[in-house]
C-alpha positions as CSV (number, residue, x, y, z in Angstrom):
1,M,29.6,176.8,28.3
2,E,28.0,174.8,25.5
3,H,28.6,175.9,21.9
4,I,26.2,177.9,19.8
5,N,25.3,177.1,16.2
6,V,24.6,179.8,13.7
7,F,23.1,178.8,10.3
8,G,24.0,181.3,7.5
9,A,26.8,183.9,7.2
10,G,24.8,186.7,5.7
11,L,24.6,190.0,7.6
12,A,22.3,188.7,10.3
13,G,24.3,185.4,10.8
14,S,27.7,187.1,10.7
15,E,26.5,189.6,13.3
16,A,25.0,187.0,15.5
17,A,28.1,184.8,15.4
18,W,30.3,187.8,16.1
19,Q,28.3,189.0,19.1
20,A,28.1,185.6,20.7
21,A,31.8,185.0,20.1
22,E,32.8,188.4,21.4
23,H,31.1,187.6,24.7
24,G,33.0,184.3,25.0
25,A,30.9,181.6,23.5
26,H,32.3,179.0,21.1
27,V,30.4,179.5,17.8
28,K,30.0,176.9,15.0
29,L,29.1,179.0,11.9
30,Y,27.5,176.8,9.2
31,E,27.6,178.4,5.7
32,M,26.8,176.4,2.5
33,K,28.9,178.7,0.3
34,P,31.1,178.1,-1.6
35,K,29.9,174.5,-2.2
36,K,26.3,175.7,-2.8
37,K,24.9,179.1,-3.5
38,S,21.3,180.5,-3.5
39,P,20.1,181.9,-6.9
40,A,20.8,185.5,-5.6
41,H,24.4,184.9,-4.5
42,H,27.6,184.8,-6.5
43,A,30.6,185.5,-4.2
44,D,32.2,183.0,-1.9
45,T,32.5,185.6,0.9
46,F,30.2,186.3,3.9
47,A,27.7,189.1,4.3
48,E,27.3,189.5,0.5
49,L,25.4,192.6,-0.5
50,V,23.2,191.4,-3.4
51,C,21.0,194.3,-4.5
52,S,22.8,197.5,-3.7
53,N,25.9,198.9,-2.1
54,S,23.9,201.6,-0.4
55,L,22.8,201.1,3.2
56,R,20.6,204.2,3.1
57,S,20.8,207.4,5.2
58,A,23.5,208.3,7.7
59,D,21.3,211.0,9.3
60,V,20.0,210.0,12.7
61,T,16.8,211.9,12.1
62,N,16.1,209.1,9.5
63,A,15.0,205.8,11.0
64,A,17.7,203.8,9.1
65,G,20.4,206.3,10.0
66,L,19.4,206.1,13.7
67,L,19.5,202.2,13.6
68,K,23.0,202.3,12.1
69,E,24.2,204.8,14.8
70,E,22.7,202.7,17.6
71,L,24.5,199.5,16.2
72,R,27.8,201.4,15.8
73,R,27.7,202.6,19.4
74,M,26.8,199.1,20.7
75,G,29.7,197.4,18.9
76,S,28.3,196.0,15.6
77,L,30.7,194.1,13.3
78,I,28.6,195.2,10.3
79,M,28.9,198.9,11.2
80,E,32.6,198.4,11.8
81,A,32.9,197.0,8.2
82,C,30.9,200.0,6.9
83,G,33.4,202.4,8.4
84,K,36.3,200.5,7.0
85,T,35.0,200.1,3.4
86,K,32.8,203.2,2.9
87,V,32.6,205.1,-0.4
88,A,31.5,208.7,-1.0
89,A,27.7,208.8,-1.2
90,G,26.6,212.2,0.1
91,G,24.3,211.8,3.1
92,A,24.0,208.0,2.7
93,V,26.1,205.1,3.9
94,A,27.6,203.2,0.9
95,V,30.4,200.7,0.8
96,D,32.7,198.9,-1.6
97,R,30.7,195.7,-1.8
98,V,33.7,193.4,-2.4
99,L,35.8,194.9,0.3
100,F,32.9,195.0,2.8
101,S,32.2,191.3,2.3
102,E,35.9,190.4,2.4
103,Y,36.4,192.5,5.6
104,I,33.6,190.7,7.5
105,T,34.8,187.3,6.2
106,D,38.3,187.9,7.4
107,K,37.1,189.1,10.8
108,I,34.9,186.0,11.2
109,R,37.4,183.4,10.0
110,S,40.2,184.9,12.2
111,H,38.1,185.0,15.4
112,P,39.4,182.4,17.9
113,N,35.9,181.6,19.1
114,I,34.3,181.0,15.7
115,E,34.6,177.8,13.8
116,V,33.4,178.1,10.2
117,I,31.9,174.9,8.8
118,E,31.2,174.9,5.0
119,E,28.1,172.8,5.0
120,E,24.4,173.2,4.3
121,M,22.2,172.6,7.4
122,T,18.8,171.1,6.8
123,E,17.8,170.1,10.4
124,I,17.7,172.2,13.6
125,P,19.0,170.3,16.7
126,A,16.4,170.8,19.4
127,E,18.8,170.5,22.3
128,E,21.5,172.8,21.0
129,I,21.4,176.6,21.0
130,T,21.0,177.6,17.4
131,V,20.5,180.9,15.5
132,V,18.8,180.3,12.2
133,A,19.7,183.2,9.9
134,T,19.4,181.7,6.4
135,G,17.7,184.6,4.7
136,P,14.8,185.1,2.4
137,L,16.0,182.4,0.0
138,T,16.3,179.6,2.6
139,S,16.7,176.3,1.0
140,D,13.6,174.1,0.4
141,A,14.9,171.4,2.8
142,L,15.5,173.8,5.7
143,A,12.2,175.6,5.0
144,E,10.4,172.2,5.3
145,T,12.2,171.7,8.6
146,I,11.1,175.1,9.8
147,A,7.6,174.4,8.7
148,R,7.5,171.2,10.8
149,L,9.0,173.0,13.7
150,I,6.3,175.7,13.8
151,G,3.6,173.1,13.6
152,G,1.8,174.1,10.4
153,R,1.6,177.7,11.3
154,K,2.4,180.4,8.7
155,L,5.6,180.3,6.8
156,Y,5.3,182.7,3.9
157,F,7.1,182.1,0.6
158,F,6.1,185.5,-1.0
159,D,6.0,188.9,0.4
160,A,2.9,190.7,-0.9
161,A,2.3,193.8,1.1
162,A,0.4,197.1,0.7
163,P,2.1,200.4,1.3
164,I,2.1,201.9,4.8
165,V,2.0,205.7,5.4
166,D,2.7,207.8,8.4
167,A,-0.7,208.8,9.9
168,E,0.5,212.4,10.5
169,S,1.1,212.8,6.8
170,V,-2.5,212.2,5.8
171,D,-4.4,215.3,5.0
172,M,-7.5,215.0,7.2
173,T,-9.1,218.1,5.7
174,K,-9.8,215.8,2.7
175,A,-9.9,212.3,4.4
176,F,-12.2,211.3,7.2
177,F,-12.8,208.5,9.8
178,A,-15.7,206.2,9.1
179,T,-16.6,202.5,8.8
180,R,-18.9,200.9,6.2
181,Y,-22.5,201.2,7.2
182,D,-21.3,202.8,10.5
183,K,-20.5,199.3,12.0
184,G,-18.1,199.3,14.9
185,D,-15.7,202.1,15.8
186,P,-14.8,204.5,13.0
187,D,-11.2,203.3,12.8
188,Y,-10.7,203.5,9.0
189,I,-9.4,206.6,7.3
190,N,-11.3,207.1,4.1
191,C,-9.9,209.0,1.1
192,P,-12.8,209.9,-1.2
193,M,-12.7,210.3,-5.0
194,T,-15.0,212.0,-7.5
195,E,-15.6,210.3,-10.8
196,A,-12.9,212.6,-12.5
197,E,-10.3,211.9,-9.8
198,Y,-11.0,208.1,-9.9
199,K,-10.6,208.0,-13.7
200,A,-7.4,210.0,-13.6
201,F,-6.0,207.7,-10.9
202,Y,-7.2,204.6,-12.7
203,H,-5.4,205.5,-15.9
204,A,-2.2,206.4,-14.0
205,L,-2.3,203.1,-12.2
206,I,-2.8,200.8,-15.2
207,T,0.0,202.5,-17.1
208,A,2.5,202.8,-14.2
209,E,5.9,201.0,-14.4
210,E,6.2,197.7,-12.5
211,A,9.3,196.5,-10.7
212,K,11.3,193.8,-12.6
213,L,11.3,190.3,-11.1
214,H,14.7,188.9,-10.3
215,E,15.7,186.1,-12.6
216,F,15.2,183.5,-9.8
217,E,11.6,184.8,-9.2
218,A,10.5,184.8,-12.8
219,G,9.3,181.2,-12.7
220,D,7.2,182.0,-9.5
221,K,5.4,184.9,-11.1
222,L,2.0,183.3,-11.4
223,K,2.2,181.8,-7.9
224,V,2.8,185.3,-6.6
225,F,-0.2,186.7,-8.5
226,E,-2.5,183.9,-7.5
227,G,-1.7,184.3,-3.9
228,C,-2.4,188.0,-3.6
229,M,-3.3,190.0,-6.7
230,P,-1.5,193.4,-7.2
231,V,-3.9,196.3,-7.4
232,E,-2.6,197.3,-10.8
233,V,-3.3,193.8,-12.2
234,M,-6.8,193.9,-10.7
235,A,-7.4,197.3,-12.3
236,R,-6.5,196.1,-15.8
237,R,-9.5,193.8,-15.7
238,G,-11.8,196.7,-16.2
239,E,-12.3,200.4,-15.3
240,D,-14.8,199.6,-12.6
241,T,-13.1,196.6,-11.1
242,L,-11.5,198.5,-8.2
243,R,-14.9,200.2,-7.5
244,F,-16.4,196.8,-6.9
245,G,-13.3,195.7,-4.9
246,P,-10.9,197.5,-2.6
247,M,-12.2,201.0,-3.6
248,K,-15.9,200.2,-3.1
249,P,-17.7,203.3,-1.9
250,V,-20.9,201.5,-0.8
251,G,-22.0,202.2,2.8
252,I,-19.6,205.0,3.4
253,K,-20.7,208.6,4.0
254,N,-18.8,211.6,5.1
255,P,-19.9,211.9,8.8
256,K,-19.9,215.7,8.7
257,T,-21.7,216.3,5.3
258,G,-23.5,213.0,4.6
259,E,-21.9,213.1,1.2
260,E,-21.4,209.8,-0.8
261,Y,-18.6,209.3,-3.3
262,Y,-17.7,207.6,-6.6
263,A,-14.8,205.6,-5.0
264,I,-13.0,205.4,-1.7
265,V,-9.5,204.3,-0.7
266,Q,-9.6,203.0,2.9
267,L,-6.6,203.1,5.3
268,R,-6.4,200.7,8.2
269,K,-4.4,200.9,11.4
270,E,-1.1,199.1,11.2
271,N,-0.4,199.4,14.9
272,E,-2.3,199.9,18.1
273,S,-1.0,203.5,18.6
274,G,-2.4,204.5,15.2
275,T,0.8,206.1,13.9
276,M,0.9,203.9,10.8
277,Y,-1.9,203.1,8.3
278,N,-1.9,200.7,5.3
279,L,-3.7,201.1,2.1
280,V,-6.3,198.3,2.2
281,G,-6.1,196.1,-0.8
282,F,-3.3,197.9,-2.4
283,Q,-0.6,195.2,-2.5
284,T,1.4,196.2,-5.6
285,H,4.4,195.4,-7.8
286,L,4.9,199.0,-9.0
287,T,8.4,200.6,-8.7
288,F,8.8,202.7,-5.6
289,P,8.9,206.0,-7.5
290,E,5.7,205.0,-9.3
291,Q,4.0,204.2,-6.0
292,R,4.9,207.7,-4.8
293,R,3.6,209.3,-8.0
294,V,0.4,207.3,-8.4
295,F,-0.7,206.8,-4.8
296,R,-0.2,210.5,-4.0
297,M,-3.0,211.2,-6.5
298,I,-5.4,209.8,-3.9
299,P,-7.1,212.7,-2.2
300,G,-5.6,213.2,1.3
301,L,-2.3,211.4,0.4
302,E,-0.8,214.2,-1.7
303,N,2.0,214.6,0.8
304,A,2.0,211.1,2.3
305,E,5.1,209.8,3.9
306,F,5.6,206.2,2.9
307,L,7.0,204.2,5.9
308,R,7.0,201.2,3.7
309,Y,6.3,200.7,0.0
310,G,4.2,197.9,-1.3
311,V,6.4,194.9,-2.3
312,M,5.9,191.6,-4.0
313,H,8.8,189.3,-4.2
314,R,10.2,185.9,-3.1
315,N,10.8,186.1,0.6
316,T,10.5,183.2,3.0
317,F,9.5,184.6,6.4
318,L,7.7,183.6,9.6
319,C,4.5,185.0,11.1
320,S,6.9,186.1,13.9
321,P,4.3,187.6,16.3
322,D,2.8,184.1,16.6
323,L,6.2,182.5,17.1
324,L,9.0,184.7,18.5
325,D,9.8,186.7,21.6
326,N,11.5,190.0,21.4
327,D,14.9,188.4,21.9
328,Y,14.2,186.6,18.6
329,S,13.9,183.3,20.4
330,F,11.3,180.7,19.4
331,R,8.6,180.7,22.2
332,E,8.2,176.9,22.1
333,N,12.0,176.1,22.3
334,K,14.1,178.8,23.8
335,N,17.2,177.2,22.5
336,I,16.3,178.2,19.0
337,F,16.6,181.8,17.7
338,F,15.8,183.3,14.3
339,A,17.5,186.4,12.7
340,G,17.5,188.3,9.5
341,Q,14.7,188.8,7.0
342,M,13.0,185.6,7.8
343,T,11.9,187.1,11.0
344,G,10.0,190.0,9.3
345,V,12.7,192.7,9.3
346,E,13.3,194.2,5.9
347,G,16.7,195.6,4.8
348,Y,20.4,195.0,5.3
349,I,20.9,197.0,8.5
350,E,17.6,195.7,10.0
351,S,18.9,192.2,9.4
352,A,22.2,193.0,11.1
353,A,20.3,194.5,14.0
354,S,18.2,191.3,14.5
355,G,21.4,189.3,14.3
356,F,22.9,191.5,17.0
357,V,20.0,190.9,19.4
358,A,19.8,187.2,18.6
359,G,23.6,186.7,19.0
360,V,23.7,188.5,22.4
361,N,20.8,186.4,23.7
362,A,22.1,183.1,22.3
363,Y,25.2,183.7,24.3
364,L,23.1,184.5,27.4
365,R,21.1,181.3,26.9
366,A,24.3,179.3,26.6
367,A,25.6,181.0,29.8
368,G,22.5,180.2,31.7
369,K,21.5,183.8,32.1
370,E,18.3,185.7,31.6
371,P,17.5,187.3,28.2
372,Y,18.5,190.9,27.5
373,I,15.6,192.8,26.1
374,F,16.7,195.9,24.2
375,P,14.7,199.0,25.1
376,E,11.8,199.7,22.9
377,E,12.8,203.4,22.7
378,T,15.8,202.3,20.5
379,M,15.1,201.4,16.9
380,T,16.8,198.1,17.6
381,G,14.5,197.3,20.4
382,A,11.4,198.7,18.6
383,M,12.1,196.3,15.6
384,A,12.4,193.4,18.0
385,W,9.1,194.4,19.6
386,Y,7.3,194.8,16.2
387,V,8.5,191.3,15.1
388,S,7.3,189.7,18.3
389,H,4.1,191.8,19.0
390,G,2.9,192.9,15.5
391,E,-0.6,192.1,14.2
392,K,-0.7,188.3,13.5
393,M,-3.4,188.4,10.8
394,T,-1.7,191.1,8.7
395,F,1.9,190.8,9.6
396,Q,4.4,191.8,6.9
397,P,8.1,192.5,6.8
398,M,9.0,196.0,7.9
399,N,11.9,198.4,7.4
400,A,13.1,200.6,10.3
401,N,10.7,203.5,10.8
402,F,9.6,205.9,13.5
403,G,6.1,204.6,13.4
404,I,7.2,201.5,15.4
405,I,8.9,203.4,18.2
406,P,6.7,204.3,21.3
407,P,5.4,207.9,21.1
408,L,7.2,210.7,22.8
409,E,5.9,211.7,26.2
410,Q,5.3,215.2,25.0
411,K,4.3,216.4,21.6
412,V,7.2,218.2,19.8
413,K,6.4,221.4,17.9
414,G,8.0,222.4,14.7
415,G,7.2,219.4,12.4
416,K,8.6,216.1,11.5
417,K,12.3,217.1,11.6
418,F,12.1,218.2,15.2
419,R,10.0,215.2,16.2
420,N,12.5,212.8,14.7
421,E,15.4,214.6,16.4
422,A,13.6,214.0,19.8
423,Y,13.2,210.4,18.9
424,A,16.8,210.1,17.9
425,N,18.1,211.8,21.1
426,R,16.0,209.5,23.3
427,A,17.1,206.4,21.3
428,L,20.8,207.2,21.3
429,A,20.8,207.9,25.1
430,A,19.2,204.5,25.6
431,A,21.7,202.9,23.1
432,D,24.7,204.3,25.1
433,A,23.3,202.8,28.2
434,V,22.8,199.4,26.4
435,A,26.4,199.5,25.2
436,E,27.6,199.9,28.9
437,E,25.3,197.1,30.0
438,L,26.5,194.7,27.3
439,K,30.0,195.1,28.5
440,Q,28.9,193.6,31.9
441,L,27.1,190.5,30.5
């Protein structure tokens, strides 16, 4: 069996290397630390947690909690490390960051099938099976190589995204479906505002707290804003700026009453099944608590469940639906796999899950076997499906959420908690079956 290259020893790269090695492949893991570090990294160890020691909820009725439990059952190194280095955090999974990273580093370095090479890689060998997992701060040299590889198609350097809400959490007694001038199918959800509601929202928006840029992003601030202006920055240009921009009410009437409005926020489908909607034109740099506070002032969104908050930060990522299959392989060269945040997954555990899938499939490629496609009913498989089949024109990185999992065959009564329990039960049954199947690969 030929060897497998893995570029990057973050959570995705470490998981990919471990999975491939555990199945019997010889892995060459290339990591530029400690000789060279990205601006966000400081430790010499692998799988460094940069922003937080919290890996979010442990509850399987929470999407992130479900993803962790799937990975644990399927044999994830990252989840093993979580168990060995956890600290008390109520209903969340939190770890001792230093011990967590050291544990993974020791496991990787002591694995007989993994050879660690402390070297920065700037080229991707076309004939060798390679998993590229170099993260959102991929070096300029490798980013240029990737850009050439994908033939001029989109490689984003900044993540500028509007919030996404659960469709079921929109109050349709206040909102309504319609399109401007009744053109096409009425697929947009419209949240109307009176003059008083708009002015209250406007003043809350322009005074809301913005998230702080990381030190390494500060010099890129103007480039971020030129590429996709945050809604709060647009609003500060004048009280009526939004009413002539993303909140323009012209051409929209309430189909039941014929009423016209002072301003309107439109929500657009984020997926084909219509379980997720994004706030059109509302890319933002507000803190998450401020997004909750201000955007819930919009009529119809008072109880909105945010599946993803708006973000604007340095984040090199692919337009993956145009490039990758749901085993995270590059469609035009099946020897090349991508994993981690550069594929369009958002978050530590999501990155680990993509590394898990890529590592398993890199091994299968090296062994001359067919790819293993993880069931879409699992959160692991649903994320792989989102990355490979999302909307190309509006694709943005995504955290684990129930909006990307296929709907249940029967509607569950009793509210979101019972619905999510049903999702979790179905997903974990599928994950248990996957765990058994992986043993036979």
